[in-house]
Predicted model as a PDB file, atoms N, CA, C, CB and O in Angstrom, pLDDT in the B-factor column:
MODEL        1                                                                  
ATOM      1  N   UNK A   1      17.014 -16.664  24.470  1.00 65.00           N  
ATOM      2  CA  UNK A   1      17.268 -17.128  23.101  1.00 65.00           C  
ATOM      3  C   UNK A   1      18.242 -16.164  22.451  1.00 65.00           C  
ATOM      4  CB  UNK A   1      15.940 -17.232  22.268  1.00 65.00           C  
ATOM      5  O   UNK A   1      18.005 -14.956  22.432  1.00 65.00           O  
ATOM      6  N   UNK A   2      19.312 -16.678  21.930  1.00 84.00           N  
ATOM      7  CA  UNK A   2      20.314 -15.830  21.295  1.00 84.00           C  
ATOM      8  C   UNK A   2      20.492 -16.254  19.842  1.00 84.00           C  
ATOM      9  CB  UNK A   2      21.662 -15.901  22.054  1.00 84.00           C  
ATOM     10  O   UNK A   2      21.195 -17.219  19.542  1.00 84.00           O  
ATOM     11  N   UNK A   3      19.846 -15.519  18.953  1.00 90.00           N  
ATOM     12  CA  UNK A   3      19.951 -15.762  17.517  1.00 90.00           C  
ATOM     13  C   UNK A   3      20.100 -14.403  16.856  1.00 90.00           C  
ATOM     14  CB  UNK A   3      18.699 -16.550  16.955  1.00 90.00           C  
ATOM     15  O   UNK A   3      19.479 -13.431  17.288  1.00 90.00           O  
ATOM     16  N   UNK A   4      20.906 -14.324  15.824  1.00 92.00           N  
ATOM     17  CA  UNK A   4      21.112 -13.043  15.159  1.00 92.00           C  
ATOM     18  C   UNK A   4      19.926 -12.706  14.254  1.00 92.00           C  
ATOM     19  CB  UNK A   4      22.415 -13.065  14.345  1.00 92.00           C  
ATOM     20  O   UNK A   4      19.178 -13.583  13.822  1.00 92.00           O  
ATOM     21  N   UNK A   5      19.780 -11.424  13.985  1.00 92.00           N  
ATOM     22  CA  UNK A   5      18.750 -10.929  13.070  1.00 92.00           C  
ATOM     23  C   UNK A   5      18.906 -11.627  11.708  1.00 92.00           C  
ATOM     24  CB  UNK A   5      18.845  -9.369  12.912  1.00 92.00           C  
ATOM     25  O   UNK A   5      17.927 -12.084  11.118  1.00 92.00           O  
ATOM     26  N   UNK A   6      20.137 -11.697  11.229  1.00 93.00           N  
ATOM     27  CA  UNK A   6      20.420 -12.306   9.935  1.00 93.00           C  
ATOM     28  C   UNK A   6      20.011 -13.785   9.915  1.00 93.00           C  
ATOM     29  CB  UNK A   6      21.910 -12.163   9.598  1.00 93.00           C  
ATOM     30  O   UNK A   6      19.336 -14.234   8.990  1.00 93.00           O  
ATOM     31  N   UNK A   7      20.424 -14.535  10.940  1.00 95.00           N  
ATOM     32  CA  UNK A   7      20.082 -15.960  10.984  1.00 95.00           C  
ATOM     33  C   UNK A   7      18.569 -16.163  11.072  1.00 95.00           C  
ATOM     34  CB  UNK A   7      20.775 -16.639  12.178  1.00 95.00           C  
ATOM     35  O   UNK A   7      18.015 -17.057  10.432  1.00 95.00           O  
ATOM     36  N   UNK A   8      17.908 -15.323  11.872  1.00 95.00           N  
ATOM     37  CA  UNK A   8      16.459 -15.432  12.022  1.00 95.00           C  
ATOM     38  C   UNK A   8      15.743 -15.188  10.695  1.00 95.00           C  
ATOM     39  CB  UNK A   8      15.961 -14.442  13.076  1.00 95.00           C  
ATOM     40  O   UNK A   8      14.858 -15.954  10.314  1.00 95.00           O  
ATOM     41  N   UNK A   9      16.128 -14.121   9.992  1.00 95.00           N  
ATOM     42  CA  UNK A   9      15.436 -13.773   8.746  1.00 95.00           C  
ATOM     43  C   UNK A   9      15.695 -14.787   7.638  1.00 95.00           C  
ATOM     44  CB  UNK A   9      15.863 -12.393   8.281  1.00 95.00           C  
ATOM     45  O   UNK A   9      14.966 -14.813   6.647  1.00 95.00           O  
ATOM     46  N   UNK A  10      16.719 -15.618   7.789  1.00 96.00           N  
ATOM     47  CA  UNK A  10      17.000 -16.648   6.789  1.00 96.00           C  
ATOM     48  C   UNK A  10      16.305 -17.980   7.086  1.00 96.00           C  
ATOM     49  CB  UNK A  10      18.489 -16.870   6.696  1.00 96.00           C  
ATOM     50  O   UNK A  10      16.411 -18.925   6.303  1.00 96.00           O  
ATOM     51  N   UNK A  11      15.601 -18.054   8.207  1.00 96.00           N  
ATOM     52  CA  UNK A  11      14.840 -19.256   8.534  1.00 96.00           C  
ATOM     53  C   UNK A  11      13.532 -19.271   7.731  1.00 96.00           C  
ATOM     54  CB  UNK A  11      14.550 -19.326  10.064  1.00 96.00           C  
ATOM     55  O   UNK A  11      13.044 -18.211   7.341  1.00 96.00           O  
ATOM     56  N   UNK A  12      12.963 -20.445   7.481  1.00 96.00           N  
ATOM     57  CA  UNK A  12      11.636 -20.506   6.839  1.00 96.00           C  
ATOM     58  C   UNK A  12      10.585 -19.841   7.736  1.00 96.00           C  
ATOM     59  CB  UNK A  12      11.235 -21.987   6.541  1.00 96.00           C  
ATOM     60  O   UNK A  12      10.738 -19.817   8.957  1.00 96.00           O  
ATOM     61  N   UNK A  13       9.535 -19.311   7.143  1.00 94.00           N  
ATOM     62  CA  UNK A  13       8.488 -18.606   7.890  1.00 94.00           C  
ATOM     63  C   UNK A  13       7.930 -19.436   9.041  1.00 94.00           C  
ATOM     64  CB  UNK A  13       7.361 -18.217   6.957  1.00 94.00           C  
ATOM     65  O   UNK A  13       7.783 -18.921  10.150  1.00 94.00           O  
ATOM     66  N   UNK A  14       7.621 -20.690   8.807  1.00 94.00           N  
ATOM     67  CA  UNK A  14       7.042 -21.528   9.867  1.00 94.00           C  
ATOM     68  C   UNK A  14       7.994 -21.636  11.059  1.00 94.00           C  
ATOM     69  CB  UNK A  14       6.714 -22.935   9.323  1.00 94.00           C  
ATOM     70  O   UNK A  14       7.559 -21.569  12.209  1.00 94.00           O  
ATOM     71  N   UNK A  15       9.268 -21.799  10.790  1.00 95.00           N  
ATOM     72  CA  UNK A  15      10.264 -21.886  11.857  1.00 95.00           C  
ATOM     73  C   UNK A  15      10.361 -20.554  12.598  1.00 95.00           C  
ATOM     74  CB  UNK A  15      11.643 -22.286  11.285  1.00 95.00           C  
ATOM     75  O   UNK A  15      10.497 -20.533  13.821  1.00 95.00           O  
ATOM     76  N   UNK A  16      10.292 -19.445  11.864  1.00 95.00           N  
ATOM     77  CA  UNK A  16      10.311 -18.126  12.505  1.00 95.00           C  
ATOM     78  C   UNK A  16       9.124 -17.979  13.459  1.00 95.00           C  
ATOM     79  CB  UNK A  16      10.285 -17.002  11.439  1.00 95.00           C  
ATOM     80  O   UNK A  16       9.292 -17.567  14.607  1.00 95.00           O  
ATOM     81  N   UNK A  17       7.934 -18.317  12.981  1.00 94.00           N  
ATOM     82  CA  UNK A  17       6.735 -18.210  13.827  1.00 94.00           C  
ATOM     83  C   UNK A  17       6.856 -19.094  15.060  1.00 94.00           C  
ATOM     84  CB  UNK A  17       5.476 -18.592  13.030  1.00 94.00           C  
ATOM     85  O   UNK A  17       6.548 -18.660  16.170  1.00 94.00           O  
ATOM     86  N   UNK A  18       7.302 -20.328  14.870  1.00 95.00           N  
ATOM     87  CA  UNK A  18       7.451 -21.256  15.995  1.00 95.00           C  
ATOM     88  C   UNK A  18       8.439 -20.719  17.028  1.00 95.00           C  
ATOM     89  CB  UNK A  18       7.912 -22.632  15.494  1.00 95.00           C  
ATOM     90  O   UNK A  18       8.189 -20.804  18.230  1.00 95.00           O  
ATOM     91  N   UNK A  19       9.548 -20.172  16.566  1.00 95.00           N  
ATOM     92  CA  UNK A  19      10.577 -19.638  17.449  1.00 95.00           C  
ATOM     93  C   UNK A  19      10.069 -18.432  18.233  1.00 95.00           C  
ATOM     94  CB  UNK A  19      11.814 -19.255  16.646  1.00 95.00           C  
ATOM     95  O   UNK A  19      10.288 -18.335  19.440  1.00 95.00           O  
ATOM     96  N   UNK A  20       9.399 -17.528  17.556  1.00 95.00           N  
ATOM     97  CA  UNK A  20       8.867 -16.333  18.218  1.00 95.00           C  
ATOM     98  C   UNK A  20       7.813 -16.718  19.255  1.00 95.00           C  
ATOM     99  CB  UNK A  20       8.264 -15.360  17.181  1.00 95.00           C  
ATOM    100  O   UNK A  20       7.832 -16.214  20.378  1.00 95.00           O  
ATOM    101  N   UNK A  21       6.914 -17.590  18.889  1.00 93.00           N  
ATOM    102  CA  UNK A  21       5.833 -17.961  19.806  1.00 93.00           C  
ATOM    103  C   UNK A  21       6.328 -18.772  21.006  1.00 93.00           C  
ATOM    104  CB  UNK A  21       4.778 -18.755  19.059  1.00 93.00           C  
ATOM    105  O   UNK A  21       5.726 -18.716  22.078  1.00 93.00           O  
ATOM    106  N   UNK A  22       7.415 -19.521  20.836  1.00 95.00           N  
ATOM    107  CA  UNK A  22       7.910 -20.328  21.951  1.00 95.00           C  
ATOM    108  C   UNK A  22       8.963 -19.616  22.796  1.00 95.00           C  
ATOM    109  CB  UNK A  22       8.481 -21.613  21.428  1.00 95.00           C  
ATOM    110  O   UNK A  22       9.041 -19.853  24.001  1.00 95.00           O  
ATOM    111  N   UNK A  23       9.775 -18.748  22.188  1.00 94.00           N  
ATOM    112  CA  UNK A  23      10.897 -18.123  22.908  1.00 94.00           C  
ATOM    113  C   UNK A  23      10.794 -16.609  23.056  1.00 94.00           C  
ATOM    114  CB  UNK A  23      12.170 -18.446  22.209  1.00 94.00           C  
ATOM    115  O   UNK A  23      11.524 -16.014  23.848  1.00 94.00           O  
ATOM    116  N   UNK A  24       9.892 -15.981  22.300  1.00 94.00           N  
ATOM    117  CA  UNK A  24       9.778 -14.521  22.340  1.00 94.00           C  
ATOM    118  C   UNK A  24       9.064 -14.017  23.582  1.00 94.00           C  
ATOM    119  CB  UNK A  24       9.055 -14.031  21.117  1.00 94.00           C  
ATOM    120  O   UNK A  24       8.257 -14.724  24.186  1.00 94.00           O  
ATOM    121  N   UNK A  25       9.376 -12.785  23.951  1.00 94.00           N  
ATOM    122  CA  UNK A  25       8.740 -12.125  25.094  1.00 94.00           C  
ATOM    123  C   UNK A  25       7.777 -11.062  24.553  1.00 94.00           C  
ATOM    124  CB  UNK A  25       9.815 -11.483  26.061  1.00 94.00           C  
ATOM    125  O   UNK A  25       8.181 -10.194  23.780  1.00 94.00           O  
ATOM    126  N   UNK A  26       6.520 -11.131  24.955  1.00 95.00           N  
ATOM    127  CA  UNK A  26       5.524 -10.168  24.470  1.00 95.00           C  
ATOM    128  C   UNK A  26       5.834  -8.790  25.044  1.00 95.00           C  
ATOM    129  CB  UNK A  26       4.079 -10.612  24.857  1.00 95.00           C  
ATOM    130  O   UNK A  26       5.966  -8.624  26.257  1.00 95.00           O  
ATOM    131  N   UNK A  27       5.947  -7.808  24.154  1.00 94.00           N  
ATOM    132  CA  UNK A  27       6.210  -6.424  24.549  1.00 94.00           C  
ATOM    133  C   UNK A  27       4.928  -5.601  24.483  1.00 94.00           C  
ATOM    134  CB  UNK A  27       7.296  -5.799  23.649  1.00 94.00           C  
ATOM    135  O   UNK A  27       4.651  -4.787  25.364  1.00 94.00           O  
ATOM    136  N   UNK A  28       4.152  -5.827  23.428  1.00 95.00           N  
ATOM    137  CA  UNK A  28       2.966  -5.004  23.197  1.00 95.00           C  
ATOM    138  C   UNK A  28       1.918  -5.806  22.443  1.00 95.00           C  
ATOM    139  CB  UNK A  28       3.329  -3.722  22.416  1.00 95.00           C  
ATOM    140  O   UNK A  28       2.226  -6.737  21.698  1.00 95.00           O  
ATOM    141  N   UNK A  29       0.670  -5.413  22.662  1.00 96.00           N  
ATOM    142  CA  UNK A  29      -0.460  -6.061  21.991  1.00 96.00           C  
ATOM    143  C   UNK A  29      -1.480  -4.974  21.662  1.00 96.00           C  
ATOM    144  CB  UNK A  29      -1.100  -7.198  22.889  1.00 96.00           C  
ATOM    145  O   UNK A  29      -1.814  -4.144  22.508  1.00 96.00           O  
ATOM    146  N   UNK A  30      -1.969  -4.991  20.425  1.00 96.00           N  
ATOM    147  CA  UNK A  30      -2.940  -3.977  20.010  1.00 96.00           C  
ATOM    148  C   UNK A  30      -3.924  -4.610  19.030  1.00 96.00           C  
ATOM    149  CB  UNK A  30      -2.228  -2.742  19.366  1.00 96.00           C  
ATOM    150  O   UNK A  30      -3.528  -5.363  18.141  1.00 96.00           O  
ATOM    151  N   UNK A  31      -5.204  -4.299  19.197  1.00 96.00           N  
ATOM    152  CA  UNK A  31      -6.226  -4.799  18.279  1.00 96.00           C  
ATOM    153  C   UNK A  31      -6.880  -3.614  17.585  1.00 96.00           C  
ATOM    154  CB  UNK A  31      -7.289  -5.660  19.028  1.00 96.00           C  
ATOM    155  O   UNK A  31      -7.342  -2.670  18.227  1.00 96.00           O  
ATOM    156  N   UNK A  32      -6.908  -3.688  16.254  1.00 95.00           N  
ATOM    157  CA  UNK A  32      -7.544  -2.661  15.436  1.00 95.00           C  
ATOM    158  C   UNK A  32      -8.480  -3.369  14.477  1.00 95.00           C  
ATOM    159  CB  UNK A  32      -6.488  -1.786  14.667  1.00 95.00           C  
ATOM    160  O   UNK A  32      -8.058  -4.193  13.665  1.00 95.00           O  
ATOM    161  N   UNK A  33      -9.764  -3.033  14.583  1.00 93.00           N  
ATOM    162  CA  UNK A  33     -10.782  -3.654  13.740  1.00 93.00           C  
ATOM    163  C   UNK A  33     -10.727  -5.176  13.911  1.00 93.00           C  
ATOM    164  CB  UNK A  33     -10.581  -3.259  12.247  1.00 93.00           C  
ATOM    165  O   UNK A  33     -10.933  -5.675  15.017  1.00 93.00           O  
ATOM    166  N   UNK A  34     -10.458  -5.904  12.854  1.00 95.00           N  
ATOM    167  CA  UNK A  34     -10.419  -7.369  12.908  1.00 95.00           C  
ATOM    168  C   UNK A  34      -8.995  -7.916  12.879  1.00 95.00           C  
ATOM    169  CB  UNK A  34     -11.210  -7.950  11.752  1.00 95.00           C  
ATOM    170  O   UNK A  34      -8.771  -9.068  12.507  1.00 95.00           O  
ATOM    171  N   UNK A  35      -8.032  -7.078  13.275  1.00 97.00           N  
ATOM    172  CA  UNK A  35      -6.626  -7.476  13.229  1.00 97.00           C  
ATOM    173  C   UNK A  35      -5.969  -7.250  14.579  1.00 97.00           C  
ATOM    174  CB  UNK A  35      -5.875  -6.700  12.135  1.00 97.00           C  
ATOM    175  O   UNK A  35      -6.150  -6.207  15.207  1.00 97.00           O  
ATOM    176  N   UNK A  36      -5.208  -8.236  15.014  1.00 97.00           N  
ATOM    177  CA  UNK A  36      -4.459  -8.121  16.271  1.00 97.00           C  
ATOM    178  C   UNK A  36      -2.977  -8.070  15.942  1.00 97.00           C  
ATOM    179  CB  UNK A  36      -4.775  -9.312  17.240  1.00 97.00           C  
ATOM    180  O   UNK A  36      -2.477  -8.885  15.168  1.00 97.00           O  
ATOM    181  N   UNK A  37      -2.271  -7.102  16.537  1.00 97.00           N  
ATOM    182  CA  UNK A  37      -0.838  -6.928  16.344  1.00 97.00           C  
ATOM    183  C   UNK A  37      -0.129  -7.272  17.653  1.00 97.00           C  
ATOM    184  CB  UNK A  37      -0.501  -5.471  15.886  1.00 97.00           C  
ATOM    185  O   UNK A  37      -0.412  -6.676  18.692  1.00 97.00           O  
ATOM    186  N   UNK A  38       0.785  -8.226  17.598  1.00 96.00           N  
ATOM    187  CA  UNK A  38       1.544  -8.643  18.775  1.00 96.00           C  
ATOM    188  C   UNK A  38       3.021  -8.371  18.499  1.00 96.00           C  
ATOM    189  CB  UNK A  38       1.296 -10.161  19.114  1.00 96.00           C  
ATOM    190  O   UNK A  38       3.560  -8.789  17.475  1.00 96.00           O  
ATOM    191  N   UNK A  39       3.668  -7.664  19.430  1.00 96.00           N  
ATOM    192  CA  UNK A  39       5.080  -7.348  19.285  1.00 96.00           C  
ATOM    193  C   UNK A  39       5.872  -8.180  20.284  1.00 96.00           C  
ATOM    194  CB  UNK A  39       5.340  -5.829  19.492  1.00 96.00           C  
ATOM    195  O   UNK A  39       5.614  -8.132  21.487  1.00 96.00           O  
ATOM    196  N   UNK A  40       6.836  -8.941  19.778  1.00 96.00           N  
ATOM    197  CA  UNK A  40       7.649  -9.838  20.588  1.00 96.00           C  
ATOM    198  C   UNK A  40       9.110  -9.401  20.550  1.00 96.00           C  
ATOM    199  CB  UNK A  40       7.506 -11.291  20.098  1.00 96.00           C  
ATOM    200  O   UNK A  40       9.604  -8.962  19.512  1.00 96.00           O  
ATOM    201  N   UNK A  41       9.791  -9.521  21.669  1.00 93.00           N  
ATOM    202  CA  UNK A  41      11.221  -9.270  21.734  1.00 93.00           C  
ATOM    203  C   UNK A  41      11.933 -10.615  21.646  1.00 93.00           C  
ATOM    204  CB  UNK A  41      11.610  -8.501  23.044  1.00 93.00           C  
ATOM    205  O   UNK A  41      11.580 -11.570  22.337  1.00 93.00           O  
ATOM    206  N   UNK A  42      12.931 -10.668  20.790  1.00 90.00           N  
ATOM    207  CA  UNK A  42      13.697 -11.894  20.620  1.00 90.00           C  
ATOM    208  C   UNK A  42      15.135 -11.487  20.330  1.00 90.00           C  
ATOM    209  CB  UNK A  42      13.108 -12.797  19.472  1.00 90.00           C  
ATOM    210  O   UNK A  42      15.417 -10.905  19.283  1.00 90.00           O  
ATOM    211  N   UNK A  43      16.043 -11.790  21.251  1.00 83.00           N  
ATOM    212  CA  UNK A  43      17.454 -11.471  21.075  1.00 83.00           C  
ATOM    213  C   UNK A  43      17.620  -9.956  20.904  1.00 83.00           C  
ATOM    214  CB  UNK A  43      18.043 -12.232  19.853  1.00 83.00           C  
ATOM    215  O   UNK A  43      17.172  -9.195  21.761  1.00 83.00           O  
ATOM    216  N   UNK A  44      18.252  -9.504  19.818  1.00 86.00           N  
ATOM    217  CA  UNK A  44      18.496  -8.072  19.607  1.00 86.00           C  
ATOM    218  C   UNK A  44      17.547  -7.464  18.571  1.00 86.00           C  
ATOM    219  CB  UNK A  44      19.938  -7.851  19.168  1.00 86.00           C  
ATOM    220  O   UNK A  44      17.875  -6.456  17.944  1.00 86.00           O  
ATOM    221  N   UNK A  45      16.398  -8.062  18.394  1.00 93.00           N  
ATOM    222  CA  UNK A  45      15.424  -7.553  17.431  1.00 93.00           C  
ATOM    223  C   UNK A  45      14.018  -7.837  17.934  1.00 93.00           C  
ATOM    224  CB  UNK A  45      15.641  -8.185  16.036  1.00 93.00           C  
ATOM    225  O   UNK A  45      13.825  -8.590  18.888  1.00 93.00           O  
ATOM    226  N   UNK A  46      13.038  -7.223  17.276  1.00 94.00           N  
ATOM    227  CA  UNK A  46      11.642  -7.446  17.632  1.00 94.00           C  
ATOM    228  C   UNK A  46      10.896  -7.974  16.410  1.00 94.00           C  
ATOM    229  CB  UNK A  46      10.983  -6.139  18.162  1.00 94.00           C  
ATOM    230  O   UNK A  46      11.255  -7.698  15.266  1.00 94.00           O  
ATOM    231  N   UNK A  47       9.857  -8.735  16.692  1.00 96.00           N  
ATOM    232  CA  UNK A  47       9.051  -9.330  15.622  1.00 96.00           C  
ATOM    233  C   UNK A  47       7.592  -8.992  15.895  1.00 96.00           C  
ATOM    234  CB  UNK A  47       9.266 -10.889  15.531  1.00 96.00           C  
ATOM    235  O   UNK A  47       7.070  -9.259  16.977  1.00 96.00           O  
ATOM    236  N   UNK A  48       6.946  -8.406  14.901  1.00 96.00           N  
ATOM    237  CA  UNK A  48       5.520  -8.103  14.980  1.00 96.00           C  
ATOM    238  C   UNK A  48       4.774  -9.194  14.213  1.00 96.00           C  
ATOM    239  CB  UNK A  48       5.199  -6.670  14.402  1.00 96.00           C  
ATOM    240  O   UNK A  48       5.000  -9.405  13.022  1.00 96.00           O  
ATOM    241  N   UNK A  49       3.892  -9.872  14.915  1.00 96.00           N  
ATOM    242  CA  UNK A  49       3.063 -10.894  14.266  1.00 96.00           C  
ATOM    243  C   UNK A  49       1.648 -10.341  14.146  1.00 96.00           C  
ATOM    244  CB  UNK A  49       3.076 -12.252  15.072  1.00 96.00           C  
ATOM    245  O   UNK A  49       1.082  -9.834  15.114  1.00 96.00           O  
ATOM    246  N   UNK A  50       1.092 -10.446  12.954  1.00 97.00           N  
ATOM    247  CA  UNK A  50      -0.228  -9.901  12.650  1.00 97.00           C  
ATOM    248  C   UNK A  50      -1.205 -11.061  12.521  1.00 97.00           C  
ATOM    249  CB  UNK A  50      -0.203  -9.039  11.344  1.00 97.00           C  
ATOM    250  O   UNK A  50      -1.009 -11.975  11.720  1.00 97.00           O  
ATOM    251  N   UNK A  51      -2.263 -11.006  13.328  1.00 96.00           N  
ATOM    252  CA  UNK A  51      -3.275 -12.060  13.345  1.00 96.00           C  
ATOM    253  C   UNK A  51      -4.572 -11.552  12.720  1.00 96.00           C  
ATOM    254  CB  UNK A  51      -3.527 -12.552  14.790  1.00 96.00           C  
ATOM    255  O   UNK A  51      -5.007 -10.434  12.997  1.00 96.00           O  
ATOM    256  N   UNK A  52      -5.175 -12.368  11.891  1.00 96.00           N  
ATOM    257  CA  UNK A  52      -6.506 -12.092  11.364  1.00 96.00           C  
ATOM    258  C   UNK A  52      -7.490 -12.735  12.328  1.00 96.00           C  
ATOM    259  CB  UNK A  52      -6.688 -12.637   9.888  1.00 96.00           C  
ATOM    260  O   UNK A  52      -7.538 -13.960  12.436  1.00 96.00           O  
ATOM    261  N   UNK A  53      -8.270 -11.929  13.023  1.00 95.00           N  
ATOM    262  CA  UNK A  53      -9.208 -12.470  14.007  1.00 95.00           C  
ATOM    263  C   UNK A  53     -10.345 -13.261  13.356  1.00 95.00           C  
ATOM    264  CB  UNK A  53      -9.784 -11.342  14.843  1.00 95.00           C  
ATOM    265  O   UNK A  53     -10.689 -14.329  13.863  1.00 95.00           O  
ATOM    266  N   UNK A  54     -10.950 -12.783  12.246  1.00 95.00           N  
ATOM    267  CA  UNK A  54     -12.028 -13.571  11.634  1.00 95.00           C  
ATOM    268  C   UNK A  54     -11.559 -14.946  11.144  1.00 95.00           C  
ATOM    269  CB  UNK A  54     -12.627 -12.800  10.471  1.00 95.00           C  
ATOM    270  O   UNK A  54     -12.308 -15.920  11.216  1.00 95.00           O  
ATOM    271  N   UNK A  55     -10.326 -15.023  10.649  1.00 95.00           N  
ATOM    272  CA  UNK A  55      -9.798 -16.291  10.141  1.00 95.00           C  
ATOM    273  C   UNK A  55      -9.099 -17.101  11.230  1.00 95.00           C  
ATOM    274  CB  UNK A  55      -8.830 -16.031   8.997  1.00 95.00           C  
ATOM    275  O   UNK A  55      -8.782 -18.275  11.035  1.00 95.00           O  
ATOM    276  N   UNK A  56      -8.861 -16.458  12.390  1.00 93.00           N  
ATOM    277  CA  UNK A  56      -8.158 -17.100  13.505  1.00 93.00           C  
ATOM    278  C   UNK A  56      -6.819 -17.688  13.051  1.00 93.00           C  
ATOM    279  CB  UNK A  56      -9.033 -18.202  14.125  1.00 93.00           C  
ATOM    280  O   UNK A  56      -6.496 -18.842  13.334  1.00 93.00           O  
ATOM    281  N   UNK A  57      -6.040 -16.843  12.327  1.00 94.00           N  
ATOM    282  CA  UNK A  57      -4.749 -17.306  11.815  1.00 94.00           C  
ATOM    283  C   UNK A  57      -3.776 -16.137  11.688  1.00 94.00           C  
ATOM    284  CB  UNK A  57      -4.924 -18.005  10.451  1.00 94.00           C  
ATOM    285  O   UNK A  57      -4.170 -14.972  11.724  1.00 94.00           O  
ATOM    286  N   UNK A  58      -2.507 -16.474  11.540  1.00 93.00           N  
ATOM    287  CA  UNK A  58      -1.474 -15.463  11.327  1.00 93.00           C  
ATOM    288  C   UNK A  58      -1.569 -14.986   9.886  1.00 93.00           C  
ATOM    289  CB  UNK A  58      -0.047 -16.025  11.642  1.00 93.00           C  
ATOM    290  O   UNK A  58      -1.628 -15.789   8.955  1.00 93.00           O  
ATOM    291  N   UNK A  59      -1.583 -13.661   9.714  1.00 94.00           N  
ATOM    292  CA  UNK A  59      -1.683 -13.126   8.359  1.00 94.00           C  
ATOM    293  C   UNK A  59      -0.398 -12.449   7.886  1.00 94.00           C  
ATOM    294  CB  UNK A  59      -2.822 -12.145   8.285  1.00 94.00           C  
ATOM    295  O   UNK A  59      -0.287 -12.082   6.717  1.00 94.00           O  
ATOM    296  N   UNK A  60       0.572 -12.283   8.785  1.00 94.00           N  
ATOM    297  CA  UNK A  60       1.828 -11.682   8.357  1.00 94.00           C  
ATOM    298  C   UNK A  60       2.766 -11.415   9.520  1.00 94.00           C  
ATOM    299  CB  UNK A  60       1.561 -10.400   7.617  1.00 94.00           C  
ATOM    300  O   UNK A  60       2.444 -11.674  10.679  1.00 94.00           O  
ATOM    301  N   UNK A  61       3.946 -10.886   9.176  1.00 96.00           N  
ATOM    302  CA  UNK A  61       4.929 -10.546  10.203  1.00 96.00           C  
ATOM    303  C   UNK A  61       5.850  -9.445   9.694  1.00 96.00           C  
ATOM    304  CB  UNK A  61       5.748 -11.791  10.613  1.00 96.00           C  
ATOM    305  O   UNK A  61       6.020  -9.260   8.489  1.00 96.00           O  
ATOM    306  N   UNK A  62       6.436  -8.723  10.633  1.00 96.00           N  
ATOM    307  CA  UNK A  62       7.463  -7.732  10.344  1.00 96.00           C  
ATOM    308  C   UNK A  62       8.576  -7.950  11.352  1.00 96.00           C  
ATOM    309  CB  UNK A  62       6.898  -6.260  10.408  1.00 96.00           C  
ATOM    310  O   UNK A  62       8.315  -8.220  12.525  1.00 96.00           O  
ATOM    311  N   UNK A  63       9.819  -7.833  10.898  1.00 95.00           N  
ATOM    312  CA  UNK A  63      10.969  -8.014  11.776  1.00 95.00           C  
ATOM    313  C   UNK A  63      11.732  -6.697  11.806  1.00 95.00           C  
ATOM    314  CB  UNK A  63      11.887  -9.200  11.295  1.00 95.00           C  
ATOM    315  O   UNK A  63      12.056  -6.131  10.762  1.00 95.00           O  
ATOM    316  N   UNK A  64      12.018  -6.211  13.020  1.00 93.00           N  
ATOM    317  CA  UNK A  64      12.688  -4.929  13.207  1.00 93.00           C  
ATOM    318  C   UNK A  64      13.988  -5.130  13.970  1.00 93.00           C  
ATOM    319  CB  UNK A  64      11.774  -3.937  13.950  1.00 93.00           C  
ATOM    320  O   UNK A  64      13.989  -5.698  15.062  1.00 93.00           O  
ATOM    321  N   UNK A  65      15.090  -4.667  13.400  1.00 90.00           N  
ATOM    322  CA  UNK A  65      16.373  -4.732  14.068  1.00 90.00           C  
ATOM    323  C   UNK A  65      16.451  -3.636  15.110  1.00 90.00           C  
ATOM    324  CB  UNK A  65      17.525  -4.612  13.061  1.00 90.00           C  
ATOM    325  O   UNK A  65      16.165  -2.475  14.818  1.00 90.00           O  
ATOM    326  N   UNK A  66      16.837  -3.998  16.325  1.00 81.00           N  
ATOM    327  CA  UNK A  66      16.966  -3.038  17.413  1.00 81.00           C  
ATOM    328  C   UNK A  66      18.380  -2.475  17.361  1.00 81.00           C  
ATOM    329  CB  UNK A  66      16.661  -3.697  18.809  1.00 81.00           C  
ATOM    330  O   UNK A  66      19.298  -3.036  17.959  1.00 81.00           O  
ATOM    331  N   UNK A  67      18.555  -1.375  16.650  1.00 64.00           N  
ATOM    332  CA  UNK A  67      19.886  -0.795  16.463  1.00 64.00           C  
ATOM    333  C   UNK A  67      20.489  -0.283  17.758  1.00 64.00           C  
ATOM    334  CB  UNK A  67      19.822   0.326  15.464  1.00 64.00           C  
ATOM    335  O   UNK A  67      21.712  -0.180  17.854  1.00 64.00           O  
ATOM    336  N   UNK A  68      19.685   0.041  18.751  1.00 64.00           N  
ATOM    337  CA  UNK A  68      20.193   0.519  20.034  1.00 64.00           C  
ATOM    338  C   UNK A  68      21.029  -0.551  20.722  1.00 64.00           C  
ATOM    339  CB  UNK A  68      19.037   0.947  20.940  1.00 64.00           C  
ATOM    340  O   UNK A  68      21.899  -0.222  21.529  1.00 64.00           O  
ATOM    341  N   UNK A  69      20.792  -1.799  20.428  1.00 54.00           N  
ATOM    342  CA  UNK A  69      21.548  -2.890  21.039  1.00 54.00           C  
ATOM    343  C   UNK A  69      23.007  -2.876  20.586  1.00 54.00           C  
ATOM    344  CB  UNK A  69      20.905  -4.236  20.697  1.00 54.00           C  
ATOM    345  O   UNK A  69      23.872  -3.455  21.243  1.00 54.00           O  
ATOM    346  N   UNK A  70      23.276  -2.210  19.456  1.00 53.00           N  
ATOM    347  CA  UNK A  70      24.640  -2.193  18.920  1.00 53.00           C  
ATOM    348  C   UNK A  70      25.365  -0.868  19.166  1.00 53.00           C  
ATOM    349  CB  UNK A  70      24.606  -2.477  17.437  1.00 53.00           C  
ATOM    350  O   UNK A  70      26.551  -0.756  18.856  1.00 53.00           O  
ATOM    351  N   UNK A  71      24.686   0.122  19.708  1.00 51.00           N  
ATOM    352  CA  UNK A  71      25.331   1.414  19.949  1.00 51.00           C  
ATOM    353  C   UNK A  71      26.125   1.373  21.249  1.00 51.00           C  
ATOM    354  CB  UNK A  71      24.282   2.547  19.996  1.00 51.00           C  
ATOM    355  O   UNK A  71      25.773   0.661  22.189  1.00 51.00           O  
ATOM    356  N   UNK A  72      27.181   2.137  21.281  1.00 49.00           N  
ATOM    357  CA  UNK A  72      28.050   2.148  22.468  1.00 49.00           C  
ATOM    358  C   UNK A  72      27.594   3.147  23.498  1.00 49.00           C  
ATOM    359  CB  UNK A  72      29.474   2.452  22.076  1.00 49.00           C  
ATOM    360  O   UNK A  72      28.219   3.277  24.551  1.00 49.00           O  
TER     361      UNK A  72                                                      
ENDMDL                                                                          
END                                                                             
């Protein structure tokens, strides 16, 4: 999947979640208390999706630009 950080962050939240879950590659997974953190790689950035385990739903996300992808 090749989408820019800028284009991704301008998509609606639902579209972002759908894109990450269907095209993203899981890098890391961590559970703390009642929260699960999943880190996905997508294009030149990573997306952290935060799940609420008691509610069985997504409770948030963070998008991180991978600046190393642009260094020479």
